[in-house]
N, C-alpha and C positions, 0 to 999 in steps of 0.2 A: 303376552305382549300388550294386549288391550289394557289390562290393569296398569301396566307401566305407563302407557300413554295417558291414561286418566289420572295418574298420580296415586294409584292404589297399589298396595302390596298384594301378594298371593295369600291364600288362606294358609293357616298354620297346619302343620302335620299333627296327626292324632297324639303323638307323644307330648308335643308342646301343649295341646289342649288339656291333656291330663295334668301336666305340670302346672297349669294355670291355677289349679285349686290351692296351691301352696300359699298364694297371697290372700286367701280368704281367712277372715279373722278366727274362725272355728277350726281351721285345719290343724291336724296334729301329726307329727312325724310317724306315729304308730299306724297310720292309715296305709302304709306300704303301697306306694303308687306303682310299683312293678307289677302288682296283681290287679290293678284297676282296669275298668272297662270304660270305653267312651262310645256312646250311641249318638250318631248324627240324626237329629230329628227335624231340622229345618235348614233349607238351603235356598238362597237367592243369589243374584249376581254379586251382591255386596256383603252378604251376611250368612253365617252359619251358626246354628245353635245346637248345643250338645248336652246330653246328660252324662255325667261322669259318676261312676259307682266305685267307691272304695269300700273297705271293710267297715267303715263307720258312718258314711254319709252318701247321699245322692246330691250332686251339685248340678246347677244349671250354668253352663258356660257359653258366653257369646264371643264370636270371632267376627268382627266388623272391619272389612278392609277399607271402607270409605272414611270411617272415623278413627281407624287405627287402634281399635280396642280389642283386647283379648283379656277377658275378665270373668271370674265366677260371680254371678249376680246374687244367687241365693243357694242355700243348701238345706236339706232335711236330714235330721239325725236318724240313725237306724232305729232308735227307741220310739220315734214317732211314725215309723213305717211298719214295724213288726209288732203285732198284737197276738198274744197267746200262741207264739211260734209260727204265725202265718203272716204273709204280706197283706197289709190292709191299706191300700192306697185309694180305693174307691175312685177309679178313673172313669171318665166319661168322654167319649169322642163326639165332636159335632162337626158337621161339614161347614166350612167357611166359604170356600170358593171351589172352582173346578180343580185347582192345584193344591189347595191347602185346607187344613182343618184346625180346629181348636181342641186342645186336650184340657179338660178340667180335672183338678185334683181335689175331689170331695171336700173334706173339712180343712184343707190347707189354705183355702182362699187364693189359690194360684191357678192361672191358666197359661197355656203357651200355644204357640202356633207350631204346626208340623206340616211337612211336605208329604202328600200322599204317595208320590212316586218312590220315596225312600223305603216304603213299607209294602211293596208288591207281594202279595201272597201271605202276609202276616199283619196282624194288627199292631199298632204302636203300643196299645195297652198291654198286649201279650208280651211284646219285646221288653218293656219296662219291668213287668212283673217277673219275667224270667231272670233278668239281670239282678233285680232286688233279691230274689230267691237265692241266686248263685252267690252273691256277695254278703248277704246278711244272715242267711240260714244255713246254706250248705257248706260255708267256709270250711 
């Protein structure tokens, strides 16, 4: 109700988040979105950020209710994540505030914010590596 009063929409459902990768220029129909996974990594009152894993790529998707944006902002190809049959992401977690952290992607020159409370009992790095393993190696 508050979002309605503020002129905002509600956040999109996980399926819609996954389907948002279809508008990314590198997306290919062979990625089989029925088997994709979406990991919520950041959440605020107006924004959610997700990593979506398909058989070919890891996408970063933003869902911003204030700006009305649902969009895949970047993607990393499987070939740039798997080296010698292993996940090679070189992730580094840094504390940013009491509620959030920054995740650095080694030699990819990207960092992103994440919400600590979304990862109680598990590290964000571990969750990402497990999904990369599942989608890029274990297929």
